[in-house]
LUMTI-775333 format. One line per 4 residues: number of its first residue (from 1); their letters; for each residue x, y, z of N, C-alpha, C, O. Coordinates in nm, 4 decimals. Example, Ala and Ser with C-alpha at 12.3 -4.5 7.8 and 13.67 -1.06 7.14 Angstrom:
BEGIN
1) AS) 1.3190,-0.5690,0.7800,1.2300,-0.4500,0.7800,1.3200,-0.3300,0.7800,1.4236,-0.3319,0.8465 | 1.2850,-0.2250,0.7080,1.3670,-0.1060,0.7140,1.2900,0.0030,0.7870,1.3409,0.1138,0.8039;
END
This chain:
BEGIN
1) MLTP) 2.0065,1.1829,-1.6431,2.0734,1.0816,-1.6056,2.1398,0.9496,-1.6711,2.0570,0.8747,-1.7230 | 2.2613,0.9121,-1.6772,2.2628,0.7900,-1.7597,2.2988,0.6847,-1.6932,2.3314,0.6953,-1.5749 | 2.2991,0.5550,-1.7635,2.3132,0.4308,-1.6958,2.4980,0.3605,-1.7170,2.5434,0.3504,-1.8310 | 2.5884,0.3169,-1.5863,2.7043,0.2933,-1.6528,2.7330,0.2534,-1.7713,2.8480,0.2543,-1.8152;
5) DGND) 2.6061,0.2043,-1.8522,2.6511,0.1682,-2.0019,2.6356,0.3242,-2.1496,2.6595,0.3265,-2.2704 | 2.5810,0.4368,-2.0418,2.5685,0.5318,-2.1333,2.4266,0.5477,-2.1918,2.4215,0.6220,-2.2899 | 2.3122,0.4933,-2.1517,2.1755,0.5129,-2.1744,2.1541,0.5787,-2.0669,2.2239,0.5903,-1.9661 | 1.9930,0.6472,-2.1092,1.8981,0.7271,-2.0317,1.8564,0.6107,-1.9660,1.8465,0.5004,-2.0197;
9) LLSK) 1.8233,0.6464,-1.8068,1.7822,0.6155,-1.7092,1.6103,0.6320,-1.7506,1.5388,0.5412,-1.7082 | 1.5502,0.7307,-1.8219,1.4325,0.7791,-1.8478,1.4223,0.8415,-1.9877,1.4333,0.9624,-2.0083 | 1.3971,0.7347,-2.0960,1.4052,0.7822,-2.2174,1.3146,0.8778,-2.2694,1.2045,0.8919,-2.2163 | 1.3507,0.9483,-2.3723,1.2168,1.0642,-2.4507,1.1200,0.9706,-2.4938,1.1414,0.8550,-2.5303;
13) AQAG) 1.0083,1.0318,-2.4864,0.8711,0.9311,-2.5237,0.9032,0.9884,-2.6953,0.9536,1.0832,-2.7554 | 0.8538,0.8940,-2.7129,0.8454,0.8470,-2.9042,0.7442,0.9393,-2.9453,0.6339,0.9117,-2.8980 | 0.7481,1.0536,-3.0284,0.6711,1.1206,-3.1175,0.6388,1.0175,-3.2360,0.6946,0.9172,-3.2803 | 0.5165,1.0930,-3.2679,0.4418,1.0137,-3.3616,0.2919,0.9545,-3.3859,0.2134,0.9344,-3.2933;
17) RYSN) 0.2715,0.9368,-3.4821,0.1150,0.8948,-3.5441,0.0908,0.7711,-3.4541,-0.0037,0.7501,-3.3782 | 0.1981,0.6948,-3.4806,0.1653,0.5647,-3.3907,0.2068,0.5021,-3.2311,0.1921,0.3896,-3.1834 | 0.2647,0.6288,-3.1743,0.3449,0.6311,-3.0901,0.2225,0.6406,-2.9627,0.1184,0.7029,-2.9836 | 0.2516,0.5650,-2.8177,0.1502,0.5824,-2.7197,0.2202,0.6993,-2.6395,0.1712,0.7277,-2.5302;
21) GAMQ) 0.3579,0.7869,-2.6954,0.3641,0.8814,-2.6027,0.4773,0.8647,-2.4731,0.5439,0.9533,-2.4196 | 0.4733,0.7236,-2.4451,0.5163,0.6345,-2.3478,0.6719,0.6805,-2.3315,0.7436,0.7043,-2.4286 | 0.7192,0.6910,-2.1804,0.8590,0.6758,-2.1944,0.8882,0.5190,-2.1120,0.8253,0.4476,-2.0340 | 1.0149,0.5157,-2.1772,1.1074,0.3848,-2.0939,1.1525,0.3987,-2.0122,1.2497,0.4741,-2.0164;
25) LSHL) 1.1166,0.3395,-1.8869,1.2072,0.3582,-1.7809,1.3628,0.2448,-1.7777,1.3260,0.1307,-1.8057 | 1.4979,0.2500,-1.7549,1.6174,0.1718,-1.7499,1.5210,0.0545,-1.6313,1.4163,0.0716,-1.5689 | 1.5974,-0.0400,-1.6390,1.5659,-0.1904,-1.5604,1.6448,-0.1158,-1.4166,1.6053,-0.1392,-1.3024 | 1.7136,-0.0613,-1.4352,1.8217,-0.0354,-1.2898,1.7107,0.1623,-1.2010,1.7505,0.2453,-1.1193;
29) VLTD) 1.6229,0.1543,-1.2521,1.5639,0.2377,-1.2081,1.4391,0.1574,-1.0844,1.3503,0.0811,-1.1226 | 1.4538,0.1844,-0.9841,1.3749,0.1541,-0.8791,1.2824,0.2365,-0.8207,1.3078,0.3481,-0.7755 | 1.1257,0.1578,-0.8213,1.0409,0.2534,-0.7535,1.0483,0.2396,-0.5496,1.1066,0.1894,-0.4534 | 0.9417,0.3262,-0.5937,0.9339,0.2920,-0.3775,0.8113,0.1541,-0.3651,0.7646,0.1112,-0.2596;
33) YDLL) 0.7850,0.1132,-0.4812,0.7547,0.0028,-0.4474,0.8094,-0.1010,-0.4648,0.7704,-0.1963,-0.3974 | 0.8898,-0.1152,-0.5353,1.0240,-0.2158,-0.5666,1.1099,-0.2166,-0.4617,1.1871,-0.3124,-0.4656 | 1.1203,-0.1624,-0.3932,1.2116,-0.1476,-0.2369,1.1291,-0.1506,-0.1438,1.1952,-0.1317,-0.0418 | 0.9539,-0.1712,-0.1004,0.8760,-0.2312,-0.0283,0.8348,-0.3547,-0.0311,0.7858,-0.4264,0.0561;
37) RHRY) 0.8657,-0.3756,-0.1664,0.8692,-0.5108,-0.2150,0.9746,-0.6177,-0.2074,0.9594,-0.7393,-0.2189 | 1.1234,-0.5244,-0.1780,1.2376,-0.6032,-0.1436,1.2384,-0.6252,-0.0390,1.2517,-0.7469,-0.0265 | 1.2292,-0.5592,0.0884,1.1599,-0.5370,0.2120,1.0743,-0.6445,0.2611,1.1103,-0.7225,0.3493 | 0.9666,-0.6478,0.2062,0.8802,-0.7448,0.2398,0.9012,-0.9002,0.2012,0.8392,-0.9885,0.2605;
41) DASL) 0.9992,-0.9289,0.0910,1.0555,-1.0589,0.0384,1.1566,-1.0517,0.1405,1.1347,-1.1629,0.1885 | 1.2598,-1.0014,0.2171,1.3574,-0.9931,0.2819,1.3204,-1.0281,0.4253,1.3954,-1.0974,0.4940 | 1.1763,-0.9682,0.4818,1.1527,-1.0394,0.5646,1.0774,-1.1836,0.5849,1.0097,-1.2087,0.6846 | 1.0922,-1.2471,0.5097,0.9852,-1.3229,0.4749,1.1301,-1.4408,0.5177,1.1016,-1.5573,0.5454;
45) DRTS) 1.2763,-1.3961,0.5186,1.3658,-1.4957,0.5193,1.4310,-1.4538,0.6789,1.5378,-1.5088,0.7061 | 1.3839,-1.3792,0.7624,1.4744,-1.3371,0.8966,1.3957,-1.3936,1.0207,1.3164,-1.4833,0.9923 | 1.4008,-1.3697,1.1083,1.3721,-1.4078,1.2475,1.2459,-1.3362,1.2708,1.2218,-1.2670,1.1719 | 1.1708,-1.3266,1.3462,1.0640,-1.2070,1.3560,1.1157,-1.1114,1.3944,1.0985,-1.0115,1.3246;
49) FDAI) 1.1987,-1.0972,1.5165,1.2948,-0.9534,1.5368,1.3479,-0.8965,1.4301,1.3445,-0.7744,1.4147 | 1.4023,-0.9776,1.3455,1.4625,-0.8676,1.2701,1.3650,-0.8100,1.1324,1.3737,-0.6981,1.0818 | 1.2708,-0.9232,1.0900,1.1962,-0.8830,1.0347,1.0773,-0.7762,1.0265,1.0178,-0.7218,0.9335 | 1.0692,-0.7705,1.1761,0.9819,-0.6412,1.1903,1.0355,-0.5075,1.2023,0.9800,-0.3976,1.2016;
53) NVLR) 1.1899,-0.5524,1.2165,1.2503,-0.4119,1.1723,1.2988,-0.3507,1.0475,1.3180,-0.2310,1.0257 | 1.3160,-0.4543,0.9665,1.3132,-0.4301,0.8046,1.1716,-0.3764,0.7909,1.1636,-0.2561,0.7661 | 1.0214,-0.4679,0.8068,0.9358,-0.3601,0.7190,0.8834,-0.2462,0.7981,0.8055,-0.1667,0.7455 | 0.9365,-0.2285,0.9708,0.9266,-0.0799,1.0546,0.9833,-0.0004,0.9552,0.9046,0.0826,0.9096;
57) DGLP) 1.1205,0.0003,0.8965,1.2222,0.0980,0.8563,1.1668,0.1418,0.7040,1.1913,0.2508,0.6523 | 1.0902,0.0390,0.6452,1.0385,0.0795,0.5385,0.9204,0.1602,0.5314,0.9163,0.2259,0.4274 | 0.7952,0.1812,0.6306,0.6906,0.2481,0.6385,0.6954,0.4036,0.5938,0.5936,0.4630,0.5583 | 0.8295,0.4667,0.5993,0.8508,0.6239,0.5887,0.8173,0.5661,0.4018,0.7879,0.6618,0.3302;
61) LLRG) 0.8200,0.4438,0.3364,0.8117,0.4680,0.1950,0.6818,0.4781,0.1865,0.6371,0.5496,0.0968 | 0.5937,0.4123,0.2736,0.4424,0.4710,0.2312,0.3598,0.5746,0.2485,0.2895,0.5840,0.3492 | 0.3599,0.6659,0.1491,0.2911,0.8498,0.1920,0.2061,0.8033,0.0881,0.2230,0.7301,-0.0094 | 0.1064,0.8683,0.1375,0.0079,0.9645,0.0327,-0.0949,0.8668,-0.0454,-0.0868,0.7441,-0.0519;
65) PLFR) -0.1584,0.9205,-0.0827,-0.2858,0.8058,-0.1657,-0.1770,0.7389,-0.2718,-0.0596,0.7752,-0.2656 | -0.2109,0.6597,-0.3497,-0.2002,0.5775,-0.4734,-0.2355,0.6925,-0.5612,-0.3373,0.7511,-0.5243 | -0.1797,0.7384,-0.6641,-0.2132,0.8084,-0.8346,-0.3517,0.9346,-0.7751,-0.4645,0.9287,-0.8240 | -0.3274,1.0026,-0.7049,-0.4346,1.0823,-0.6598,-0.3895,1.2423,-0.7329,-0.3369,1.3370,-0.6744;
69) VRSG) -0.4257,1.2342,-0.8623,-0.3786,1.3592,-0.9219,-0.4857,1.3764,-1.0411,-0.5567,1.3036,-1.1104 | -0.4549,1.5256,-1.0246,-0.6074,1.5491,-1.1446,-0.5643,1.4997,-1.3027,-0.6538,1.5189,-1.3850 | -0.4425,1.4405,-1.3535,-0.4310,1.4532,-1.4887,-0.2755,1.3531,-1.4895,-0.1835,1.3832,-1.4134 | -0.2682,1.2646,-1.5614,-0.1382,1.1731,-1.6096,-0.1586,1.0736,-1.5740,-0.0512,1.0140,-1.5657;
73) YRWV) -0.2487,1.0057,-1.5415,-0.1860,0.8496,-1.4563,-0.3257,0.7874,-1.5700,-0.4088,0.7356,-1.4953 | -0.3588,0.7805,-1.6728,-0.4681,0.7501,-1.7532,-0.4014,0.5629,-1.7686,-0.4710,0.4614,-1.7705 | -0.2829,0.5702,-1.7753,-0.2296,0.4431,-1.7917,-0.2640,0.3083,-1.6904,-0.2770,0.1862,-1.6999 | -0.2683,0.3906,-1.6119,-0.2729,0.3033,-1.4513,-0.3655,0.1709,-1.4580,-0.3220,0.0561,-1.4497;
77) SPEE) -0.5145,0.2110,-1.4762,-0.5874,0.1124,-1.4447,-0.5506,0.0150,-1.5900,-0.5078,-0.0948,-1.5543 | -0.5558,0.0261,-1.7107,-0.5412,-0.0151,-1.7965,-0.4224,-0.1682,-1.7554,-0.4363,-0.2894,-1.7712 | -0.3393,-0.1043,-1.7131,-0.2139,-0.1837,-1.6941,-0.2240,-0.2682,-1.5676,-0.1387,-0.3494,-1.5317 | -0.3502,-0.2370,-1.4970,-0.3192,-0.3283,-1.3757,-0.2610,-0.2695,-1.2488,-0.2951,-0.3143,-1.1393;
81) ITSQ) -0.1587,-0.1528,-1.2626,-0.0843,-0.1282,-1.1746,-0.1497,-0.0531,-1.0450,-0.0892,-0.0431,-0.9382 | -0.2505,-0.0136,-1.0625,-0.3032,0.0038,-0.9217,-0.3535,-0.0908,-0.8195,-0.3425,-0.0592,-0.7011 | -0.4246,-0.2388,-0.8633,-0.4314,-0.3509,-0.8154,-0.3241,-0.3903,-0.7633,-0.3299,-0.4219,-0.6445 | -0.1990,-0.4005,-0.8315,-0.0743,-0.4306,-0.8153,-0.0120,-0.4255,-0.6821,0.0308,-0.4992,-0.5933;
85) LQSG) -0.0349,-0.2508,-0.7254,0.0491,-0.1753,-0.5960,-0.0237,-0.2017,-0.4749,0.0334,-0.2512,-0.3776 | -0.1541,-0.1701,-0.4741,-0.3084,-0.2359,-0.3354,-0.2522,-0.3293,-0.2694,-0.2160,-0.3294,-0.1518 | -0.2433,-0.4337,-0.3719,-0.2204,-0.5944,-0.3233,-0.0716,-0.5963,-0.2201,-0.0479,-0.6602,-0.1176 | 0.0088,-0.5014,-0.2945,0.1470,-0.5170,-0.2619,0.1640,-0.4386,-0.0806,0.2384,-0.4682,0.0129;
89) VIDY) 0.0444,-0.3202,-0.0978,0.0779,-0.2753,0.0328,-0.0261,-0.2949,0.1406,-0.0311,-0.2284,0.2441 | -0.1036,-0.3866,0.1088,-0.1980,-0.4682,0.2155,-0.0896,-0.5960,0.2850,-0.0774,-0.6269,0.4035 | -0.0156,-0.6570,0.1569,0.0426,-0.7671,0.2115,0.1750,-0.7440,0.3316,0.2197,-0.8169,0.4202 | 0.2070,-0.6144,0.2871,0.3160,-0.5711,0.3727,0.2457,-0.4924,0.4860,0.3209,-0.5049,0.5826;
93) AARL) 0.1743,-0.4422,0.5103,0.0708,-0.4230,0.6138,0.0439,-0.5297,0.7073,0.0788,-0.5255,0.8253 | -0.0294,-0.6423,0.6440,-0.0724,-0.7390,0.6932,0.0611,-0.8367,0.7884,0.0608,-0.8731,0.9060 | 0.1574,-0.8545,0.6879,0.2791,-0.9231,0.7593,0.3622,-0.8213,0.8931,0.3964,-0.8621,1.0041 | 0.3807,-0.6545,0.8257,0.3911,-0.5854,0.9563,0.3199,-0.6458,1.0929,0.3808,-0.6933,1.1888;
97) MELA) 0.1789,-0.6331,1.0794,0.0869,-0.6044,1.1828,0.1110,-0.7604,1.2415,0.1086,-0.7795,1.3631 | 0.1255,-0.8289,1.1824,0.1314,-0.9772,1.2521,0.2585,-0.9574,1.3279,0.2582,-0.9501,1.4508 | 0.3641,-0.9489,1.2584,0.4498,-0.9840,1.3248,0.5054,-0.8956,1.5176,0.5828,-0.9257,1.6085 | 0.3652,-0.7345,1.4758,0.3562,-0.6645,1.5892,0.2843,-0.7365,1.7148,0.2878,-0.7339,1.8378;
101) MEVD) 0.2128,-0.8065,1.6024,0.0876,-0.8744,1.7205,0.1690,-1.0050,1.8154,0.1220,-1.0463,1.9214 | 0.2684,-1.0457,1.7676,0.3474,-1.1816,1.8032,0.4652,-1.1092,1.9039,0.5471,-1.1699,1.9728 | 0.4474,-0.9460,1.8903,0.5344,-0.9061,2.0322,0.4723,-0.8050,2.1283,0.5309,-0.7414,2.2159 | 0.2859,-0.8003,2.0817,0.2675,-0.7124,2.1708,0.2653,-0.5350,2.1302,0.2579,-0.4459,2.2148;
105) DIAL) 0.2722,-0.5182,2.0089,0.3076,-0.4031,2.0110,0.2292,-0.3573,1.9357,0.2501,-0.3503,1.8146 | 0.0950,-0.3064,2.0084,-0.0054,-0.2333,1.9348,0.0055,-0.1211,1.8639,-0.0427,-0.0851,1.7565 | 0.0845,-0.0663,1.9503,0.1509,0.0861,1.9086,0.1641,0.1245,1.7281,0.1325,0.2214,1.6589 | 0.2538,-0.0629,1.6917,0.2940,-0.0727,1.5500,0.1605,-0.1037,1.4776,0.1191,-0.0504,1.3746;
109) VLKA) 0.1061,-0.1928,1.5459,-0.0051,-0.2446,1.4713,-0.1292,-0.0880,1.4017,-0.1751,-0.0594,1.2911 | -0.1363,-0.0404,1.5098,-0.2259,0.0865,1.4732,-0.1419,0.1789,1.3755,-0.2163,0.2512,1.3092 | -0.0305,0.1931,1.3534,0.0872,0.2473,1.2807,0.0877,0.2407,1.1394,0.1183,0.3290,1.0594 | 0.0430,0.1032,1.1153,0.0565,-0.0013,1.0336,-0.0714,0.0473,0.9757,-0.0982,0.1179,0.8785;
113) TSIA) -0.1290,-0.0022,1.0501,-0.3334,-0.0184,0.9631,-0.3137,0.1531,0.8810,-0.3259,0.1961,0.7663 | -0.2837,0.2015,0.9934,-0.3393,0.4051,0.9523,-0.2764,0.4470,0.8238,-0.3355,0.5183,0.7427 | -0.1032,0.3816,0.7992,-0.0471,0.4112,0.6888,-0.0902,0.3656,0.6218,-0.1415,0.4547,0.5541 | -0.1273,0.2221,0.5555,-0.1893,0.1466,0.4666,-0.2805,0.2327,0.4371,-0.2569,0.2942,0.3331;
117) GCVL) -0.3940,0.2648,0.5005,-0.5169,0.3082,0.5046,-0.4917,0.4169,0.4379,-0.5342,0.3935,0.3248 | -0.4413,0.5381,0.4404,-0.3842,0.6163,0.4112,-0.3571,0.6278,0.2234,-0.4127,0.6936,0.1355 | -0.2319,0.5171,0.2236,-0.2006,0.4990,0.1080,-0.3262,0.4837,0.0119,-0.3588,0.5631,-0.0764 | -0.4044,0.3391,0.0550,-0.4788,0.2663,-0.0026,-0.6235,0.3834,-0.0205,-0.6927,0.4009,-0.1208;
121) DDPM) -0.6315,0.4316,0.0782,-0.7468,0.5638,0.0381,-0.8302,0.5619,-0.0116,-0.8779,0.6642,-0.0608 | -0.9128,0.3876,-0.0258,-1.0048,0.3330,-0.0434,-1.1204,0.2516,0.0477,-1.1212,0.1302,0.0270 | -1.1977,0.2908,0.1250,-1.2287,0.1827,0.2234,-1.2558,0.0155,0.1896,-1.2540,-0.0886,0.2553 | -1.2762,0.0459,0.0775,-1.3067,-0.1022,0.0085,-1.1958,-0.1949,0.0051,-1.2001,-0.3089,0.0512;
125) VELP) -1.1006,-0.1436,-0.0489,-0.9691,-0.1882,-0.1000,-0.9115,-0.2081,0.0456,-0.8217,-0.2894,0.0676 | -0.9711,-0.1251,0.1490,-0.8669,-0.1593,0.3450,-0.8991,-0.2784,0.3839,-0.8222,-0.3364,0.4606 | -1.0241,-0.3446,0.3387,-1.1433,-0.4505,0.4247,-1.0155,-0.5437,0.4311,-0.9836,-0.5973,0.5372 | -0.9509,-0.5597,0.3268,-0.8639,-0.7013,0.4134,-0.7500,-0.6718,0.5831,-0.7298,-0.7465,0.6788;
129) IRNV) -0.6925,-0.5087,0.5472,-0.6411,-0.5190,0.7015,-0.7189,-0.4713,0.7870,-0.6711,-0.4929,0.8984 | -0.8207,-0.4138,0.7933,-0.9375,-0.3546,0.8712,-0.9761,-0.5278,0.8936,-0.9959,-0.5359,1.0148 | -0.9909,-0.6349,0.8469,-1.0160,-0.7298,0.9209,-0.9319,-0.7996,0.9663,-0.9779,-0.8914,1.0342 | -0.8087,-0.7955,0.9571,-0.6489,-0.8519,1.0314,-0.7023,-0.7464,1.1548,-0.7473,-0.8061,1.2526;
133) EKHY) -0.7030,-0.6272,1.1613,-0.6996,-0.5445,1.2502,-0.8200,-0.5683,1.3611,-0.8028,-0.5697,1.4829 | -0.9634,-0.5893,1.2826,-1.0719,-0.6316,1.3583,-1.0252,-0.7807,1.4827,-1.0655,-0.7791,1.5990 | -0.9442,-0.8869,1.4306,-0.9335,-0.9622,1.4980,-0.8480,-0.9573,1.5762,-0.8472,-1.0279,1.6770 | -0.7646,-0.8796,1.5489,-0.6215,-0.8303,1.6511,-0.7062,-0.7673,1.7893,-0.6933,-0.7872,1.9101;
137) ADAT) -0.7854,-0.6938,1.7193,-0.8977,-0.5782,1.8562,-1.0124,-0.7193,1.9289,-1.0749,-0.6990,2.0330 | -1.0196,-0.8261,1.8686,-1.1042,-0.9043,1.9476,-1.0210,-1.0102,2.0567,-1.0336,-1.0426,2.1747 | -0.9336,-1.0412,1.9488,-0.8495,-1.1055,2.0296,-0.7509,-1.0088,2.1647,-0.7026,-1.0875,2.2461 | -0.7334,-0.9287,2.1811,-0.6716,-0.8454,2.2730,-0.7385,-0.8057,2.3792,-0.7083,-0.8080,2.4985;
141) GSPE) -0.8848,-0.7484,2.2928,-0.9129,-0.6817,2.4156,-0.8667,-0.5287,2.3982,-0.8915,-0.4510,2.4903 | -0.7911,-0.4765,2.2670,-0.7519,-0.3599,2.3134,-0.8433,-0.2323,2.2596,-0.9178,-0.2486,2.1631 | -0.8349,-0.1223,2.3178,-0.9550,-0.0153,2.3356,-0.8884,0.0713,2.2350,-0.9549,0.1560,2.1754 | -0.7274,0.0518,2.2060,-0.7163,0.1587,2.0909,-0.7445,0.0883,1.9510,-0.7898,0.1574,1.8597;
145) LAQS) -0.7231,-0.0256,1.9344,-0.7605,-0.1112,1.8445,-0.9036,-0.1448,1.7515,-0.9350,-0.1623,1.6337 | -0.9709,-0.1408,1.8970,-1.1808,-0.1622,1.8770,-1.1671,0.0051,1.8580,-1.2823,0.0474,1.8484 | -1.0965,0.0867,1.8514,-1.1681,0.2204,1.8349,-1.0948,0.2693,1.6836,-1.1474,0.3571,1.6152 | -0.9888,0.2119,1.6493,-0.9318,0.2208,1.5249,-1.0439,0.1006,1.4051,-1.0515,0.1335,1.2867;
149) VLAA) -1.1077,-0.0085,1.4458,-1.1907,-0.0230,1.3675,-1.3114,-0.0198,1.3682,-1.3723,-0.1005,1.2980 | -1.3983,0.0978,1.4672,-1.5134,0.1338,1.4491,-1.4991,0.2497,1.3715,-1.5998,0.2946,1.3168 | -1.3546,0.3243,1.3529,-1.4123,0.4175,1.2891,-1.3627,0.3874,1.1543,-1.3774,0.4874,1.0840 | -1.3039,0.2787,1.0827,-1.3005,0.2185,0.9843,-1.4192,0.1901,0.9467,-1.4602,0.2329,0.8388;
153) KHRF) -1.5021,0.1080,1.0330,-1.6130,0.1168,0.9879,-1.7195,0.2256,0.9853,-1.8173,0.2007,0.9149 | -1.7181,0.3052,1.0293,-1.7841,0.4736,1.0187,-1.7569,0.4797,0.8646,-1.8380,0.5027,0.7750 | -1.6222,0.4535,0.8558,-1.5659,0.5303,0.6807,-1.6362,0.4895,0.5742,-1.6976,0.5486,0.4855 | -1.6036,0.3137,0.6143,-1.7143,0.2010,0.5003,-1.8462,0.2459,0.5090,-1.9172,0.2611,0.4096;
157) MEYV) -1.8736,0.2625,0.5966,-2.0462,0.2804,0.5902,-2.0727,0.3805,0.5105,-2.1595,0.3679,0.4242 | -1.9814,0.5312,0.5308,-1.9980,0.6187,0.4806,-1.9655,0.6234,0.3205,-1.9818,0.7000,0.2255 | -1.9194,0.5174,0.3432,-1.8466,0.5218,0.1472,-1.9422,0.4666,0.0759,-1.9704,0.5134,-0.0344 | -2.0346,0.3132,0.1486,-2.1479,0.2781,0.0488,-2.2522,0.3261,0.0681,-2.3488,0.2950,-0.0015;
161) NTED) -2.2614,0.4263,0.1809,-2.3830,0.5005,0.1361,-2.3574,0.6144,0.0428,-2.4640,0.6360,-0.0148 | -2.2822,0.6820,0.0089,-2.2372,0.7974,-0.0495,-2.1891,0.7011,-0.2348,-2.1979,0.7395,-0.3514 | -2.1540,0.6057,-0.1880,-2.0615,0.5722,-0.3788,-2.1824,0.4646,-0.4129,-2.2295,0.4767,-0.5260 | -2.2374,0.3629,-0.3309,-2.3041,0.2477,-0.3976,-2.4622,0.2950,-0.5065,-2.5648,0.2512,-0.4545;
165) ALAE) -2.4716,0.3245,-0.5569,-2.6318,0.2994,-0.6500,-2.7161,0.2106,-0.5708,-2.8318,0.2414,-0.5421 | -2.6594,0.0972,-0.5335,-2.7487,0.0281,-0.4618,-2.8212,0.0719,-0.2980,-2.9271,0.0351,-0.2471 | -2.7408,0.1411,-0.2598,-2.7607,0.1574,-0.1255,-2.8858,0.2792,-0.0855,-2.9331,0.3135,0.0229 | -2.9058,0.3128,-0.1917,-3.0704,0.3615,-0.1808,-3.1873,0.2981,-0.2154,-3.3083,0.3207,-0.2173;
169) G) -3.1276,0.2316,-0.2357,-3.2911,0.1178,-0.2311,-3.3122,0.0176,-0.3502,-3.4114,-0.0553,-0.3528;
END
């Protein structure tokens, strides 16, 4: 596919001894993250009603865990892309949760935490949104939020017990 000026949107990787084999994307290519970030930024300049609609409509862009394939993403950690994307997902979910709480939409809070949790797929990384969820559960007394917090706490404790070398003693 070509840009209006005739250049490739995705160039071929350079071969050769000193090449890293990376392909270059055109600045015209937008990722799901770019679209989410745009929605997040746009929500900051809108009324709560409009902002909640902008963010809710962007939830379908959040799907599946980040970079969970067997190979092909060796470049992710060195370029700190993973932490940038995780931070963006947390910001997006927290903003949507905040707006949902302003209108007492517990179902949307649960949906935002659930979707963000699936994308982040790491109980340690989920802690910021789970702490917000717990705050809302305590403030509202919502049994649904309390149940979600408890389930997240169990996943976190299971993660610590299986992944943390210091957990055994």
